[in-house]
C-alpha positions as CSV (number, residue, x, y, z in Angstrom):
1,M,74.8,106.9,132.2
2,Q,73.1,110.4,131.9
3,L,71.0,111.7,134.7
4,V,68.7,114.7,133.9
5,K,67.6,115.8,137.3
6,H,64.5,118.1,138.5
7,V,63.6,118.8,134.8
8,H,60.0,119.7,133.4
9,I,59.2,117.2,130.8
10,Y,57.0,117.5,128.1
11,A,56.7,113.9,126.8
12,P,54.9,115.5,124.9
13,K,52.3,115.0,127.7
14,D,53.2,117.2,130.6
15,L,54.9,114.9,132.8
16,G,55.7,117.6,135.4
17,I,59.1,117.8,137.0
18,Q,61.0,114.6,137.1
19,D,64.5,112.9,137.1
20,I,65.3,110.9,134.0
21,L,68.1,108.0,133.5
22,I,69.4,107.4,130.1
23,A,71.5,104.4,129.7
24,E,72.7,102.8,126.6
25,G,71.0,104.9,124.2
26,H,67.6,104.5,125.5
27,I,65.3,106.0,128.4
28,A,65.9,103.8,131.6
29,H,63.8,105.3,134.4
30,I,61.6,108.6,134.7
31,A,60.5,109.5,138.6
32,P,60.4,112.1,140.9
33,H,63.7,111.4,142.2
34,I,66.3,108.9,141.0
35,E,69.6,108.6,143.4
36,P,72.7,109.8,141.6
37,A,75.7,107.6,141.4
38,P,79.5,108.5,141.1
39,Y,79.2,106.8,137.3
40,M,76.3,109.0,136.1
41,D,76.8,112.1,134.1
42,I,74.7,114.4,135.6
43,T,72.9,117.6,134.4
44,D,70.9,120.2,136.4
45,G,67.3,120.4,134.6
46,C,66.4,123.1,137.0
47,G,64.2,125.7,135.3
48,K,64.4,124.0,132.2
49,R,62.1,121.9,129.8
50,L,62.7,118.6,128.3
51,T,61.0,117.3,125.2
52,P,61.7,114.7,122.5
53,G,63.9,115.3,119.7
54,L,62.1,116.9,116.4
55,I,61.5,114.6,113.8
56,D,61.7,116.2,110.3
57,R,59.8,113.8,107.7
58,H,60.5,116.0,104.6
59,V,64.4,116.9,104.0
60,H,66.3,116.6,100.8
61,V,69.5,115.2,102.7
62,S,71.5,114.7,99.7
63,G,70.4,117.8,97.9
64,G,67.4,118.9,95.6
65,G,66.9,121.6,93.3
66,G,67.9,122.0,89.8
67,E,64.6,123.6,88.3
68,G,66.7,126.6,87.0
69,G,69.7,124.8,85.5
70,F,72.6,122.9,86.8
71,A,73.8,125.6,88.9
72,T,70.7,125.7,91.1
73,R,71.2,122.1,92.6
74,T,71.3,122.5,96.2
75,P,74.0,121.1,98.3
76,E,73.6,118.3,101.0
77,I,72.7,118.7,104.6
78,Q,75.1,119.3,107.1
79,L,74.9,117.3,110.5
80,S,75.5,120.4,112.1
81,A,72.3,122.3,110.5
82,L,70.0,119.2,111.9
83,I,71.5,119.3,115.4
84,Q,71.2,122.9,116.0
85,A,67.5,122.7,114.4
86,G,66.9,120.0,117.3
87,I,66.2,117.3,114.4
88,T,67.3,114.4,116.0
89,T,65.4,111.9,113.3
90,V,65.0,112.9,109.8
91,V,63.4,111.4,106.8
92,G,65.3,112.2,103.1
93,L,63.8,112.0,100.0
94,L,64.1,113.1,96.5
95,G,62.6,116.2,94.7
96,T,62.3,117.4,91.0
97,D,65.2,116.1,90.0
98,G,65.6,111.9,90.1
99,V,68.0,112.0,87.0
100,T,71.0,113.5,88.3
101,R,69.9,112.9,91.6
102,S,69.7,109.0,92.9
103,V,68.0,106.9,95.5
104,E,71.4,105.3,96.0
105,D,72.9,108.4,96.6
106,L,70.1,109.6,99.0
107,I,70.5,106.1,100.8
108,A,74.4,106.6,101.1
109,K,73.5,110.2,102.8
110,V,71.0,108.5,105.2
111,K,73.6,106.0,106.0
112,A,76.2,108.6,106.6
113,L,73.9,110.8,108.9
114,K,73.2,107.4,111.1
115,S,76.8,106.9,111.4
116,E,77.4,110.2,112.7
117,G,75.0,110.2,115.4
118,I,71.3,110.6,114.7
119,S,68.3,108.6,113.0
120,A,67.9,108.7,109.2
121,Y,65.4,107.0,107.1
122,A,64.3,107.6,103.6
123,M,61.3,107.5,100.9
124,T,62.2,105.8,97.6
125,G,60.8,107.5,94.3
126,S,60.7,111.3,93.5
127,Y,58.3,113.6,91.7
128,A,58.2,111.1,88.8
129,Y,56.9,108.0,87.7
130,P,57.9,105.4,87.0
131,S,59.6,105.7,90.4
132,A,63.2,106.1,90.7
133,T,64.6,102.7,92.9
134,I,67.5,100.9,93.9
135,T,66.5,97.6,93.2
136,G,64.2,98.2,90.1
137,S,61.3,98.0,92.0
138,V,59.3,99.7,94.7
139,K,58.1,96.9,96.3
140,K,61.7,95.3,96.6
141,D,63.0,98.9,97.9
142,I,60.3,99.1,100.7
143,L,60.9,95.4,101.4
144,F,64.8,94.9,101.7
145,I,66.0,98.3,102.3
146,D,66.2,98.8,106.1
147,E,65.9,102.5,105.8
148,I,63.1,102.9,103.5
149,L,59.7,103.7,104.8
150,G,57.6,104.3,101.7
151,L,57.5,106.2,98.2
152,K,57.7,109.9,97.3
153,L,55.5,110.8,94.1
154,A,54.2,114.2,93.1
155,L,50.5,114.8,91.8
156,S,48.4,117.9,90.6
157,D,52.1,119.7,89.6
158,H,53.6,120.6,86.3
159,R,56.9,119.3,87.2
160,S,55.1,115.8,88.0
161,S,54.6,112.4,85.4
162,H,50.8,113.0,85.3
163,L,50.2,109.3,85.5
164,S,46.9,108.0,85.0
165,L,44.6,107.1,87.9
166,E,45.1,103.5,87.0
167,E,48.8,103.8,87.3
168,F,48.2,105.5,90.6
169,F,46.1,102.7,92.2
170,R,48.6,100.1,91.1
171,L,51.4,102.1,92.6
172,A,49.8,102.9,95.8
173,S,48.8,99.1,96.0
174,D,52.5,98.0,95.5
175,V,53.7,100.5,98.5
176,R,50.8,99.0,100.7
177,T,51.4,95.4,100.3
178,A,55.4,95.8,100.5
179,G,54.5,97.9,103.7
180,M,52.8,95.0,105.2
181,L,55.3,92.2,104.2
182,A,58.1,94.3,105.5
183,G,56.4,95.4,108.7
184,K,56.5,99.3,107.8
185,P,54.1,101.8,107.4
186,G,53.9,101.7,103.6
187,C,53.1,105.3,103.2
188,M,53.1,107.7,100.3
189,T,54.7,111.4,100.7
190,L,52.6,113.0,98.2
191,H,54.2,116.1,96.8
192,M,51.1,118.5,96.1
193,G,51.4,121.0,93.4
194,D,48.6,123.6,92.7
195,E,46.7,122.1,89.7
196,A,42.9,122.0,89.9
197,D,42.8,118.3,90.3
198,D,44.6,118.5,93.5
199,L,43.8,115.6,95.8
200,A,41.3,113.9,93.4
201,Y,43.3,110.8,92.9
202,V,43.7,110.3,96.5
203,M,39.8,110.6,97.2
204,K,39.2,108.1,94.6
205,A,41.6,105.7,95.9
206,V,40.1,105.7,99.3
207,K,36.7,105.8,97.9
208,N,37.0,103.2,95.2
209,T,39.9,100.7,96.6
210,G,40.2,99.1,99.6
211,L,43.4,101.3,100.3
212,P,43.4,103.1,103.7
213,C,43.6,106.8,103.7
214,T,46.3,106.5,106.5
215,M,48.6,105.4,103.8
216,F,48.3,108.9,102.0
217,H,50.3,111.8,103.1
218,P,50.0,114.7,101.1
219,T,52.5,117.5,102.0
220,H,52.7,121.3,100.8
221,V,48.8,121.2,101.5
222,T,49.0,124.7,102.1
223,R,49.9,125.7,98.6
224,N,46.5,127.2,98.1
225,E,43.1,127.4,99.9
226,Q,41.0,124.9,97.8
227,L,43.9,122.5,98.3
228,F,43.9,122.9,102.1
229,Q,40.3,122.3,102.1
230,K,40.4,119.2,100.4
231,A,43.4,118.3,102.5
232,L,41.0,118.9,105.8
233,Q,38.5,116.6,104.2
234,L,41.1,113.8,103.9
235,L,42.4,114.4,107.4
236,Y,38.5,114.2,108.8
237,M,38.4,110.8,106.8
238,G,41.4,109.7,109.2
239,G,43.9,110.7,107.1
240,T,47.3,112.7,107.9
241,I,48.5,115.8,106.2
242,D,51.7,117.9,106.5
243,I,52.0,121.5,106.5
244,T,55.5,122.8,105.0
245,C,57.2,125.1,107.4
246,D,58.6,128.8,106.1
247,E,60.6,131.5,107.6
248,Q,57.4,133.6,108.0
249,G,55.8,131.2,110.3
250,G,52.1,130.9,110.0
251,C,51.5,126.8,110.6
252,A,49.4,127.9,113.2
253,S,46.8,129.9,111.3
254,W,46.3,126.7,109.0
255,I,46.2,124.2,111.9
256,K,43.3,126.3,113.6
257,Q,41.2,125.6,110.8
258,A,41.2,121.7,111.6
259,N,39.1,120.3,114.5
260,P,41.1,120.1,117.3
261,K,40.3,116.2,117.7
262,D,42.2,115.8,114.6
263,Y,45.4,117.4,115.5
264,E,47.2,114.3,116.2
265,R,47.3,113.4,112.5
266,I,48.6,116.9,111.4
267,T,52.4,116.9,111.0
268,V,55.0,120.1,110.2
269,S,57.9,119.8,108.4
270,S,60.8,121.7,107.0
271,D,61.5,120.7,103.1
272,G,65.1,121.2,104.0
273,Q,67.6,121.7,101.4
274,G,65.0,121.7,98.7
275,S,64.5,124.5,96.4
276,W,61.5,126.8,96.7
277,S,60.5,128.2,93.4
278,N,58.2,130.7,92.0
279,Y,56.6,130.7,88.4
280,D,54.9,133.1,86.2
281,E,51.7,132.6,84.4
282,N,53.4,131.1,81.5
283,G,55.5,128.8,83.7
284,N,58.7,130.6,83.3
285,L,61.0,130.4,86.6
286,T,61.1,134.0,88.2
287,A,62.6,133.3,91.8
288,I,64.5,130.2,93.5
289,G,66.1,129.5,96.7
290,V,66.9,127.0,99.2
291,S,64.8,126.1,102.2
292,N,66.5,125.6,105.7
293,V,65.7,122.8,108.3
294,S,65.6,125.6,111.0
295,V,62.3,126.8,110.0
296,L,61.0,123.3,111.6
297,L,62.2,124.5,115.3
298,Q,61.2,128.3,114.5
299,N,57.8,127.4,113.6
300,V,57.2,125.1,116.6
301,Q,58.7,127.5,119.3
302,E,56.7,130.5,117.5
303,M,53.8,128.3,118.5
304,L,54.9,127.6,121.9
305,R,55.5,131.1,122.6
306,K,52.2,132.6,121.3
307,Q,50.5,129.7,123.0
308,D,48.6,129.1,119.9
309,F,48.0,125.6,121.2
310,S,48.7,123.8,124.4
311,I,52.1,122.6,124.8
312,T,51.4,119.0,124.3
313,D,50.1,120.0,120.8
314,C,52.7,122.2,119.8
315,I,55.5,119.8,120.5
316,S,53.2,116.7,119.1
317,F,53.1,118.5,115.3
318,A,57.1,117.5,115.0
319,T,57.5,114.7,117.4
320,A,55.0,112.2,118.3
321,N,52.6,112.8,115.2
322,P,55.0,112.3,112.4
323,A,56.4,109.4,114.6
324,R,52.9,107.5,114.8
325,A,52.6,108.5,110.8
326,L,55.9,106.9,109.9
327,G,55.4,103.7,112.0
328,L,58.5,104.7,114.5
329,Y,56.2,105.5,117.5
330,P,57.0,104.9,120.7
331,A,60.8,104.7,119.8
332,K,60.6,107.8,118.5
333,G,58.6,110.8,119.2
334,C,58.0,110.7,122.7
335,I,59.8,110.6,126.2
336,C,59.0,106.9,128.0
337,V,60.9,104.0,129.5
338,G,62.4,102.1,126.5
339,G,62.1,104.9,123.7
340,D,65.2,106.0,122.2
341,A,66.9,108.8,124.1
342,D,66.3,111.7,121.5
343,L,65.7,114.6,123.9
344,L,65.9,118.7,123.8
345,L,66.4,120.9,126.5
346,F,64.9,124.3,126.4
347,D,64.9,127.2,128.7
348,E,61.6,128.7,130.3
349,D,61.5,130.6,126.9
350,W,61.7,127.6,124.8
351,Q,65.4,128.5,123.6
352,L,66.8,125.4,122.5
353,H,70.3,124.8,124.7
354,D,71.1,121.1,124.5
355,V,70.5,118.4,122.3
356,M,70.8,114.7,122.5
357,A,70.6,111.7,120.0
358,N,70.4,108.2,120.7
359,G,71.8,108.8,124.3
360,S,74.5,110.9,123.1
361,W,75.2,114.9,124.0
362,L,75.7,116.7,120.4
363,M,75.2,120.2,121.8
364,R,75.5,121.4,125.1
365,K,74.7,124.9,126.4
366,Q,74.2,125.8,122.6
367,K,77.8,124.6,121.8
368,L,78.2,121.9,119.1
369,L,80.0,118.5,120.4
370,K,79.4,116.8,116.9
371,R,80.0,118.0,113.4
372,G,79.9,116.1,110.4
373,T,82.6,114.1,109.0
374,F,84.3,117.0,106.7
375,E,82.3,120.0,108.4
C-alpha cells in the first residue's frame, strides 16, 4: 500500500489538503487524516500538489511520418518519454502512412506499453479510406479488440483519400454501431487538414443523420482560423474538439475563444512521434520534424503558471476531459475512490517530481524508476 500524506489534491476539482491511500493499483481512500501503518510506503506531500496522470489522446506510439521518403519515418515512442511527460494513459494511432505502418504493429506497441506499466489504447484506421484494420472490418476491430476505442480518419487534407459524403456517413455509422455493441465510445479522431471544406462532412452528418455530434472528435483544429471557427460551432452543438500542443505554447489563446461553459469538451494532445511538415503553394515539402510528447505537459504547465484558467480547468484539458470523451471516466482522468491510481506530484511551481501509474511509482524526485524493455 502507498500513502501520500498532507498533499493538496486537484482531482481536478480542488479537494484541499488530504491524505490518499493507494492499494492494488486503485485509490482506496481519501480523507483529511489516514493513520499510517507499518506495511504502508509513506510519501510526505507537504507543499506538493497531486493531480491525475495526463491522458495523451493522440500519439504515434509505433512511429509516424514518412512524408519525405523512407528516411523520414519517425521512431516509436519510448516508455521513459511518456513517464517524464507525466503521461500515464496514451492513445496510439497511425497517420499518413497506413502502408508501411500497420494496425497490427500499432496494437503490438500498445500492448507492450501496457505490459511495461502504463495504460494504453488505440484507434484503428489511418488517414486513408478504406480504413486499415486488423480483422478486415472497422466494426470487428472496435468490437473484438479490447484496446481499440474508435477510428482515425483524415478529412480536408491533401494526404487524405477524399472519400465521398456517402462513404463518410457509412463509415461513421459502422463506428457508431460497433461502439454501441462493444460498450465503447465509438468515436472518430478526425485529422483535419486546411482545405476549404474543413468540417463540412461532419456538419452534414450531424444535420442530416441521427449520428450524434459527440462521436466526432476533430483534431489539429487550430490549423487556420476558419477551421477553428467551424470547430467552435461543433463545440457549441455539444461536440468535442482537440487542440494540438506545440513547443511555442499558445493553447490558451485558442481556448479563450470558446465559451467557458464548453471547456469540459475541449481536449489537448501532443501528436507525439508524428511528423510535423510544411508545404509550399505547389504542394512541395519544405520542412519536416518530429513532435515530442513533452509538449503536452509543457502547455499544461504554462497555463497553470500564467493562471490562464482555473487550476481545475487547466488540469482537466489533459485529464478529465479526454477521459470523458474516450469513455474512460472515472477510472481515468480523476482522483476518486475506486479510480485507477494514476497520479502526478508537483511542487508549488508546477514542476513535475513524481509519477505513479496503476499504483506503482515510475518516477520519484524526477528520477526514472522504470524504463522501456530495451532502453
